[in-house]
C-alpha positions in Angstrom: 169.9 51.6 202.2 172.3 53.8 200.2 174.8 51.4 198.5 178.0 52.1 196.7 179.9 49.8 194.4 183.7 49.2 194.2 185.2 47.6 191.1 188.8 47.0 190.0 190.9 45.2 187.4 194.6 44.9 187.6 196.4 44.0 184.4 196.5 45.1 180.8 195.3 41.6 179.8 191.9 42.6 181.2 189.9 45.4 179.8 187.7 48.3 180.8 184.6 46.2 180.2 185.7 44.2 183.2 184.6 47.2 185.3 181.3 47.3 183.6 180.8 43.5 184.2 181.5 43.9 187.9 179.2 46.9 188.2 176.4 45.0 186.4 176.4 42.0 188.8 176.7 44.4 191.8 173.7 46.4 190.7 171.7 43.1 190.3 172.5 42.3 194.0 171.6 45.8 195.1 168.3 45.7 193.3 167.5 42.3 194.7 168.1 43.6 198.2 165.9 46.6 197.6 168.8 49.1 198.1 169.7 52.2 196.1 173.0 52.5 194.2 174.3 56.0 194.7 177.9 55.8 193.4 180.5 53.6 191.8 184.2 53.7 192.8 186.7 52.1 190.4 190.4 51.6 189.8 191.5 50.5 186.3 194.8 48.7 185.7 195.8 48.8 189.4 197.1 46.0 191.5 195.1 44.8 194.5 198.3 44.5 196.5 198.5 48.2 196.9 196.1 50.5 198.8 197.4 53.6 197.0 194.5 53.6 194.5 192.5 56.8 194.0 189.1 55.1 193.8 189.8 53.0 196.9 191.1 56.0 198.9 188.0 58.0 197.9 185.8 55.2 199.1 187.5 55.2 202.5 187.2 59.0 202.7 183.5 59.0 202.0 183.0 56.1 204.5 184.5 58.3 207.2 181.8 61.0 206.4 179.0 58.4 206.4 178.1 59.1 202.8 176.6 55.7 202.3 175.3 52.7 204.2 176.8 49.6 202.5 179.7 48.7 200.2 179.1 46.2 197.5 181.8 44.4 195.4 182.0 41.4 193.1 184.3 39.6 195.5 186.6 40.6 198.4 189.7 40.3 196.3 188.5 43.2 194.2 188.8 45.4 197.2 192.3 44.2 198.1 194.6 41.2 197.8 196.8 42.3 200.8 195.9 40.6 204.1 196.9 43.7 206.1 194.9 46.1 203.9 191.7 44.0 203.7 191.8 43.6 207.5 192.2 47.4 207.9 189.4 48.0 205.5 187.1 45.7 207.4 188.0 47.4 210.7 187.3 50.9 209.2 183.9 49.8 207.8 183.0 48.1 211.0 183.9 51.2 213.0 181.7 53.3 210.7 178.9 50.8 211.0 179.0 50.0 207.2 178.6 46.4 206.2 180.6 45.0 203.2 178.6 42.7 200.9 180.1 40.8 197.9 178.4 38.8 195.2 180.7 35.9 195.7 180.9 35.7 199.5 177.8 37.5 200.8 178.2 39.7 204.0 181.9 39.8 204.9 182.9 38.9 208.4 186.2 38.0 210.2 186.2 34.5 208.8 186.2 35.8 205.3 189.0 38.2 206.1 191.2 35.5 207.4 190.5 32.9 204.7 190.3 35.1 201.7 193.2 37.2 202.8 195.4 34.2 203.1 194.2 32.8 199.7 194.9 36.2 198.0 198.4 36.4 199.5 199.1 32.9 198.3 197.7 33.8 194.8 200.1 36.8 194.6 203.1 34.6 195.7 202.2 31.9 193.1 201.7 34.5 190.4 205.1 36.0 191.1 206.8 32.6 191.0 205.2 31.7 187.7 206.1 35.1 186.2 209.7 34.7 187.3 209.8 31.2 185.8 208.5 32.5 182.5 211.0 35.3 182.3 213.8 33.0 183.1 212.8 30.8 180.2 213.0 33.9 177.9 216.4 34.7 179.2 217.7 31.2 178.5 216.5 31.7 174.9 218.6 34.9 174.6 215.5 37.1 174.7 214.8 40.2 176.8 213.0 39.6 180.1 211.7 43.1 180.2 213.0 46.6 179.6 215.0 47.8 176.7 218.7 48.9 177.1 219.9 52.0 175.4 221.6 51.0 172.1 218.9 48.6 171.1 215.4 48.6 169.6 212.5 46.2 169.7 212.5 43.7 166.8 209.0 42.3 166.2 208.3 39.7 163.6 204.9 38.6 162.4 204.0 35.0 163.2 201.8 32.7 161.2 198.8 33.3 163.5 199.1 37.1 163.0 200.6 37.7 166.4 204.1 39.2 166.9 207.3 37.8 168.5 208.2 39.2 171.9 211.6 39.7 173.6 213.6 40.1 170.4 215.7 43.2 169.9 218.4 44.5 167.5 221.1 47.0 167.6 220.1 50.7 167.0 223.1 52.2 165.0 222.7 55.8 166.3 222.4 54.8 169.9 225.1 52.2 169.6 227.5 55.0 168.3 226.7 57.0 171.5 227.4 53.9 173.6 230.8 53.4 171.9 231.6 57.1 172.4 230.8 57.0 176.1 233.1 54.0 176.6 235.9 55.6 174.6 235.7 59.0 176.3 235.6 57.4 179.8 238.5 55.2 178.9 240.4 58.3 177.8 240.0 59.9 181.2 236.8 61.9 181.1 234.4 61.7 184.0 230.8 60.4 183.7 229.6 63.9 184.6 231.7 65.5 181.9 230.5 63.0 179.3 226.9 63.6 180.2 227.3 67.4 179.8 229.0 66.9 176.4 226.2 64.7 175.2 223.5 67.1 176.4 225.3 70.1 174.8 225.2 68.2 171.5 221.5 67.4 172.0 222.0 63.7 171.9 219.0 62.1 173.5 219.6 59.7 176.4 217.6 56.6 177.4 213.8 57.2 177.0 214.6 60.5 175.3 215.7 62.2 178.5 218.8 64.3 179.2 222.0 62.5 180.2 223.1 62.4 183.8 226.3 61.0 185.4 224.2 58.3 187.1 222.8 57.2 183.7 226.4 56.5 182.6 228.1 55.1 185.7 225.3 54.2 188.3 225.9 51.1 190.4 228.6 48.7 189.3 227.5 46.0 191.8 224.0 45.9 190.3 225.2 46.2 186.7 223.2 49.4 186.2 224.4 52.3 184.1 225.8 52.4 180.5 229.4 51.5 181.7 228.2 48.4 183.6 225.8 46.8 181.2 227.3 43.5 180.1 224.9 43.2 177.2 227.2 45.6 175.3 229.8 42.8 175.3 227.3 40.1 174.4 226.5 38.8 177.9 222.9 38.8 179.1 222.9 38.8 182.9 219.5 38.6 184.6 218.2 38.2 188.2 221.0 40.3 189.7 218.4 41.8 192.0 214.9 41.4 193.3 212.4 44.0 194.5 210.6 44.1 197.8 207.9 46.5 198.8 208.4 48.8 201.8 205.2 48.3 203.9 205.3 51.9 205.0 205.9 53.9 201.8 204.6 51.1 199.5 207.6 51.8 197.2 209.7 49.0 195.8 213.3 48.7 196.9 215.9 46.7 195.1 217.8 44.0 196.9 220.8 42.3 195.4 220.7 38.5 194.7 223.7 36.3 195.3 225.8 35.7 192.2 224.9 32.0 192.2 221.3 33.0 191.4 222.2 35.1 188.4 221.2 33.8 185.0 223.8 34.4 182.3 223.6 33.7 178.6 225.9 34.6 175.8 224.3 36.7 173.1 227.1 37.6 170.7 224.7 39.3 168.2 224.1 42.0 170.8 227.7 43.0 171.2 228.4 46.7 170.7 231.7 47.2 172.6 234.9 45.2 171.9 236.4 43.3 174.8 239.6 45.4 175.0 237.7 48.7 175.4 235.4 47.0 178.0 238.4 45.8 180.0 240.1 49.3 180.0 236.9 50.9 181.4 236.7 48.2 184.1 240.3 48.9 185.1 239.7 52.6 185.4 236.5 52.1 187.4 238.4 49.8 189.8 241.2 52.4 190.3 238.7 55.1 191.0 236.9 52.9 193.6 240.1 52.1 195.3 241.1 55.7 195.5 237.8 56.8 196.9 237.7 54.0 199.5 241.2 55.0 200.7 240.4 58.7 200.9 239.8 60.2 204.3 236.2 60.4 205.3 235.0 57.5 203.0 236.0 54.3 204.8 232.9 52.5 203.7 231.8 54.2 200.5 229.9 51.2 199.1 227.6 51.0 202.2 227.2 54.8 202.5 223.8 56.4 202.7 223.2 60.1 201.8 222.5 62.2 204.8 219.0 63.7 204.8 218.5 67.3 206.0 215.4 69.3 206.8 214.7 70.3 203.2 216.1 67.3 201.3 214.1 66.5 198.2 211.8 69.6 198.7 213.7 72.3 196.8 213.5 72.9 193.1 215.3 75.2 190.7 213.3 78.3 189.6 214.8 78.2 186.1 214.5 74.5 185.0 212.3 72.9 187.6 214.9 70.3 188.5 216.0 69.5 192.0 218.2 71.6 194.2 220.7 69.3 195.9 223.9 69.6 197.9 226.7 70.5 195.5 229.2 70.9 198.3 229.4 70.2 202.0 227.1 73.1 202.9 225.5 74.6 199.8 222.5 73.7 197.7 222.7 74.1 193.9 220.8 73.1 190.7 221.3 69.4 190.0 220.7 69.8 186.3 223.3 72.5 186.0 225.9 70.4 187.9 225.2 66.9 186.6 223.8 67.5 183.1 224.7 71.0 182.0 221.1 71.6 180.8 220.5 74.6 183.1 222.3 77.9 183.3 221.4 78.6 187.0 224.7 78.7 188.9 223.3 80.2 192.1 223.9 78.3 195.3 222.6 78.9 198.8 224.0 77.9 202.2 222.0 75.0 203.7 221.7 76.4 207.2 220.8 79.9 206.0 218.0 78.4 203.8 216.6 76.3 206.6 216.6 79.3 209.0 214.7 81.4 206.5 212.1 78.7 205.9 211.6 78.1 209.6 211.4 81.8 210.4 208.8 82.2 207.6 206.7 79.4 209.0 
């Protein structure tokens, strides 16, 4: 019997040796059954709640081509922790006539799928709740719950046991100056797009060292995203504004807003970068712009609007900078980096319908 091994570990708290440990116990089982191990499929640092894992997908592909006769794993939750995915995996292996055997459970059948699938789903839910609880405690202590806002840097202090503190940060003078400038220029009447283009022209690095875009500056006021909406700049730490749910089709996370009563708010005056008067002026201007846009013809429900997707949406790129080509008017595509960031000199645009016609005729 030609046997293959699947091994996986999910978090940075584990190590690559975890894969070796799983393979070792699987090889012991294979040798005890008198089978022959022909290949090892593995995924390192990848969650079992997702099926978009290269090793896992290669295993499925080879199974469809009858490349082996049995799948061996340490336990069923190494293959997947998602009830739907583990059931689909079992169906696929059953159809191909390939048994699944684990060190912990033995030969897998429908009973294992139901019980272990339920236990894995409950484990993930319990893990999420405990993680959320721990992060909430850090926020109440005035510490970061994850991520680092522009204008700050990580502040790690050595503890007595040799480890380092976590969640502490301090103001970065250079980035804080850029934040103050953004607020001042917006308050003076410049648009977010114009500010981004100025910052890029002066080679001032944005968050994560990337170029500035108008969405980096203004983004979504309801969710508190974007430089102009980050209340940390006025010494207020707001957490749990939104939660993330996974789209079962695309497997991508989508943000969903939480009700205001679920928000966790703590005052952190040491983190203030913007004075209150400047913050209020910016909020007033944002409110005026929103009211104007909501009253304008053709935008009756701007806050609930969704961008229209066309045939080639998201598929076109600029031949000069490699950035996306997006609608820069009602009918024409143009370089997003040129329009939003000023980092590309390509000013060519093309009619949407003409481009679609050329592509379809070529096909």
